NUTORDREN-397903 format. One record per residue (C-alpha): x, y, z; residue number from 1. Coordinates in steps of 0.2 Angstrom, whole numbers. Layout:
<nodes>
<node><c1>X</c1><c2>Y</c2><c3>Z</c3><resi>NUM</resi></node>
...
</nodes>
This chain:
<nodes>
<node><c1>-7</c1><c2>-22</c2><c3>-68</c3><resi>1</resi></node>
<node><c1>-20</c1><c2>-18</c2><c3>-55</c3><resi>2</resi></node>
<node><c1>-22</c1><c2>0</c2><c3>-47</c3><resi>3</resi></node>
<node><c1>-30</c1><c2>2</c2><c3>-30</c3><resi>4</resi></node>
<node><c1>-37</c1><c2>18</c2><c3>-23</c3><resi>5</resi></node>
<node><c1>-43</c1><c2>18</c2><c3>-5</c3><resi>6</resi></node>
<node><c1>-55</c1><c2>31</c2><c3>3</c3><resi>7</resi></node>
<node><c1>-65</c1><c2>33</c2><c3>19</c3><resi>8</resi></node>
<node><c1>-52</c1><c2>37</c2><c3>32</c3><resi>9</resi></node>
<node><c1>-54</c1><c2>51</c2><c3>45</c3><resi>10</resi></node>
<node><c1>-54</c1><c2>56</c2><c3>63</c3><resi>11</resi></node>
<node><c1>-66</c1><c2>48</c2><c3>75</c3><resi>12</resi></node>
<node><c1>-68</c1><c2>47</c2><c3>94</c3><resi>13</resi></node>
<node><c1>-66</c1><c2>30</c2><c3>102</c3><resi>14</resi></node>
<node><c1>-81</c1><c2>19</c2><c3>100</c3><resi>15</resi></node>
<node><c1>-85</c1><c2>27</c2><c3>83</c3><resi>16</resi></node>
<node><c1>-86</c1><c2>19</c2><c3>66</c3><resi>17</resi></node>
<node><c1>-79</c1><c2>21</c2><c3>48</c3><resi>18</resi></node>
<node><c1>-81</c1><c2>12</c2><c3>32</c3><resi>19</resi></node>
<node><c1>-66</c1><c2>11</c2><c3>20</c3><resi>20</resi></node>
<node><c1>-68</c1><c2>7</c2><c3>1</c3><resi>21</resi></node>
<node><c1>-54</c1><c2>1</c2><c3>-10</c3><resi>22</resi></node>
<node><c1>-58</c1><c2>2</c2><c3>-29</c3><resi>23</resi></node>
<node><c1>-48</c1><c2>-9</c2><c3>-40</c3><resi>24</resi></node>
<node><c1>-45</c1><c2>-6</c2><c3>-59</c3><resi>25</resi></node>
<node><c1>-35</c1><c2>-13</c2><c3>-72</c3><resi>26</resi></node>
<node><c1>-32</c1><c2>-32</c2><c3>-73</c3><resi>27</resi></node>
<node><c1>-45</c1><c2>-36</c2><c3>-60</c3><resi>28</resi></node>
<node><c1>-48</c1><c2>-53</c2><c3>-67</c3><resi>29</resi></node>
<node><c1>-30</c1><c2>-58</c2><c3>-61</c3><resi>30</resi></node>
<node><c1>-35</c1><c2>-55</c2><c3>-43</c3><resi>31</resi></node>
<node><c1>-36</c1><c2>-70</c2><c3>-31</c3><resi>32</resi></node>
<node><c1>-38</c1><c2>-61</c2><c3>-15</c3><resi>33</resi></node>
<node><c1>-38</c1><c2>-43</c2><c3>-7</c3><resi>34</resi></node>
<node><c1>-33</c1><c2>-38</c2><c3>10</c3><resi>35</resi></node>
<node><c1>-32</c1><c2>-23</c2><c3>22</c3><resi>36</resi></node>
<node><c1>-16</c1><c2>-19</c2><c3>32</c3><resi>37</resi></node>
<node><c1>-12</c1><c2>-5</c2><c3>44</c3><resi>38</resi></node>
<node><c1>3</c1><c2>3</c2><c3>49</c3><resi>39</resi></node>
<node><c1>4</c1><c2>13</c2><c3>66</c3><resi>40</resi></node>
<node><c1>18</c1><c2>26</c2><c3>69</c3><resi>41</resi></node>
<node><c1>34</c1><c2>17</c2><c3>73</c3><resi>42</resi></node>
<node><c1>27</c1><c2>0</c2><c3>70</c3><resi>43</resi></node>
<node><c1>28</c1><c2>-12</c2><c3>56</c3><resi>44</resi></node>
<node><c1>13</c1><c2>-14</c2><c3>43</c3><resi>45</resi></node>
<node><c1>2</c1><c2>-28</c2><c3>49</c3><resi>46</resi></node>
<node><c1>-12</c1><c2>-38</c2><c3>42</c3><resi>47</resi></node>
<node><c1>-30</c1><c2>-34</c2><c3>47</c3><resi>48</resi></node>
<node><c1>-42</c1><c2>-43</c2><c3>36</c3><resi>49</resi></node>
<node><c1>-43</c1><c2>-52</c2><c3>19</c3><resi>50</resi></node>
<node><c1>-56</c1><c2>-59</c2><c3>7</c3><resi>51</resi></node>
<node><c1>-55</c1><c2>-71</c2><c3>-7</c3><resi>52</resi></node>
<node><c1>-60</c1><c2>-62</c2><c3>-23</c3><resi>53</resi></node>
<node><c1>-71</c1><c2>-77</c2><c3>-30</c3><resi>54</resi></node>
<node><c1>-76</c1><c2>-87</c2><c3>-15</c3><resi>55</resi></node>
<node><c1>-79</c1><c2>-73</c2><c3>-3</c3><resi>56</resi></node>
<node><c1>-70</c1><c2>-82</c2><c3>11</c3><resi>57</resi></node>
<node><c1>-64</c1><c2>-70</c2><c3>24</c3><resi>58</resi></node>
<node><c1>-49</c1><c2>-69</c2><c3>36</c3><resi>59</resi></node>
<node><c1>-46</c1><c2>-58</c2><c3>51</c3><resi>60</resi></node>
<node><c1>-32</c1><c2>-54</c2><c3>63</c3><resi>61</resi></node>
<node><c1>-38</c1><c2>-58</c2><c3>81</c3><resi>62</resi></node>
<node><c1>-38</c1><c2>-40</c2><c3>87</c3><resi>63</resi></node>
<node><c1>-51</c1><c2>-35</c2><c3>76</c3><resi>64</resi></node>
<node><c1>-63</c1><c2>-50</c2><c3>75</c3><resi>65</resi></node>
<node><c1>-81</c1><c2>-45</c2><c3>80</c3><resi>66</resi></node>
<node><c1>-77</c1><c2>-26</c2><c3>76</c3><resi>67</resi></node>
<node><c1>-71</c1><c2>-26</c2><c3>58</c3><resi>68</resi></node>
<node><c1>-80</c1><c2>-33</c2><c3>43</c3><resi>69</resi></node>
<node><c1>-72</c1><c2>-35</c2><c3>26</c3><resi>70</resi></node>
<node><c1>-84</c1><c2>-37</c2><c3>11</c3><resi>71</resi></node>
<node><c1>-83</c1><c2>-35</c2><c3>-8</c3><resi>72</resi></node>
<node><c1>-94</c1><c2>-30</c2><c3>-23</c3><resi>73</resi></node>
<node><c1>-87</c1><c2>-39</c2><c3>-38</c3><resi>74</resi></node>
<node><c1>-98</c1><c2>-29</c2><c3>-50</c3><resi>75</resi></node>
<node><c1>-90</c1><c2>-13</c2><c3>-43</c3><resi>76</resi></node>
<node><c1>-73</c1><c2>-20</c2><c3>-41</c3><resi>77</resi></node>
<node><c1>-73</c1><c2>-14</c2><c3>-24</c3><resi>78</resi></node>
<node><c1>-68</c1><c2>-21</c2><c3>-7</c3><resi>79</resi></node>
<node><c1>-75</c1><c2>-13</c2><c3>9</c3><resi>80</resi></node>
<node><c1>-69</c1><c2>-13</c2><c3>27</c3><resi>81</resi></node>
<node><c1>-82</c1><c2>-8</c2><c3>40</c3><resi>82</resi></node>
<node><c1>-73</c1><c2>-4</c2><c3>56</c3><resi>83</resi></node>
<node><c1>-84</c1><c2>-2</c2><c3>72</c3><resi>84</resi></node>
<node><c1>-80</c1><c2>1</c2><c3>90</c3><resi>85</resi></node>
<node><c1>-64</c1><c2>9</c2><c3>86</c3><resi>86</resi></node>
<node><c1>-50</c1><c2>11</c2><c3>99</c3><resi>87</resi></node>
<node><c1>-36</c1><c2>23</c2><c3>100</c3><resi>88</resi></node>
<node><c1>-24</c1><c2>8</c2><c3>96</c3><resi>89</resi></node>
<node><c1>-33</c1><c2>7</c2><c3>79</c3><resi>90</resi></node>
<node><c1>-25</c1><c2>23</c2><c3>74</c3><resi>91</resi></node>
<node><c1>-15</c1><c2>20</c2><c3>59</c3><resi>92</resi></node>
<node><c1>-13</c1><c2>22</c2><c3>40</c3><resi>93</resi></node>
<node><c1>-24</c1><c2>8</c2><c3>32</c3><resi>94</resi></node>
<node><c1>-19</c1><c2>0</c2><c3>16</c3><resi>95</resi></node>
<node><c1>-28</c1><c2>-10</c2><c3>3</c3><resi>96</resi></node>
<node><c1>-18</c1><c2>-24</c2><c3>-6</c3><resi>97</resi></node>
<node><c1>-22</c1><c2>-36</c2><c3>-20</c3><resi>98</resi></node>
<node><c1>-13</c1><c2>-52</c2><c3>-24</c3><resi>99</resi></node>
<node><c1>-14</c1><c2>-64</c2><c3>-39</c3><resi>100</resi></node>
<node><c1>-8</c1><c2>-81</c2><c3>-31</c3><resi>101</resi></node>
<node><c1>-19</c1><c2>-94</c2><c3>-25</c3><resi>102</resi></node>
<node><c1>-6</c1><c2>-97</c2><c3>-11</c3><resi>103</resi></node>
<node><c1>-15</c1><c2>-82</c2><c3>-3</c3><resi>104</resi></node>
<node><c1>-27</c1><c2>-94</c2><c3>5</c3><resi>105</resi></node>
<node><c1>-12</c1><c2>-99</c2><c3>16</c3><resi>106</resi></node>
<node><c1>-1</c1><c2>-84</c2><c3>15</c3><resi>107</resi></node>
<node><c1>-14</c1><c2>-70</c2><c3>17</c3><resi>108</resi></node>
<node><c1>-6</c1><c2>-62</c2><c3>32</c3><resi>109</resi></node>
<node><c1>11</c1><c2>-59</c2><c3>23</c3><resi>110</resi></node>
<node><c1>14</c1><c2>-43</c2><c3>15</c3><resi>111</resi></node>
<node><c1>25</c1><c2>-51</c2><c3>2</c3><resi>112</resi></node>
<node><c1>11</c1><c2>-61</c2><c3>-4</c3><resi>113</resi></node>
<node><c1>2</c1><c2>-46</c2><c3>-11</c3><resi>114</resi></node>
<node><c1>7</c1><c2>-39</c2><c3>-28</c3><resi>115</resi></node>
<node><c1>-2</c1><c2>-22</c2><c3>-28</c3><resi>116</resi></node>
<node><c1>-5</c1><c2>-9</c2><c3>-15</c3><resi>117</resi></node>
<node><c1>-15</c1><c2>7</c2><c3>-13</c3><resi>118</resi></node>
<node><c1>-9</c1><c2>23</c2><c3>-6</c3><resi>119</resi></node>
<node><c1>-16</c1><c2>22</c2><c3>11</c3><resi>120</resi></node>
<node><c1>-29</c1><c2>31</c2><c3>21</c3><resi>121</resi></node>
<node><c1>-26</c1><c2>39</c2><c3>38</c3><resi>122</resi></node>
<node><c1>-37</c1><c2>34</c2><c3>53</c3><resi>123</resi></node>
<node><c1>-35</c1><c2>43</c2><c3>69</c3><resi>124</resi></node>
<node><c1>-45</c1><c2>38</c2><c3>84</c3><resi>125</resi></node>
<node><c1>-46</c1><c2>49</c2><c3>99</c3><resi>126</resi></node>
<node><c1>-50</c1><c2>44</c2><c3>117</c3><resi>127</resi></node>
</nodes>
């Protein structure tokens, strides 16, 4: 089992920045990749960014490229999401996820590809 705890959400004005952290504990040696998803009110949860735990290869959804940066610190078992130039449409609950399968290199956008989820952290961006 892997446990994930997110932190770093909050309320900011448009154009502002935040940095999320996701601390993994437990069987972290089983993690192949981690990702960040978000769910806005009334919408489905969607992929935002992902990172391979060993290689560090990163993946982004088009709407956040150039504004969001995912990174990791294996020694701290922590994945980060730096979010800049925030827009009101970025308002959502942001979730950290971890997956064990190497197929994540292909399926990283899919919610079902991840085995473990954090509790989420709220981000509110005002105009």
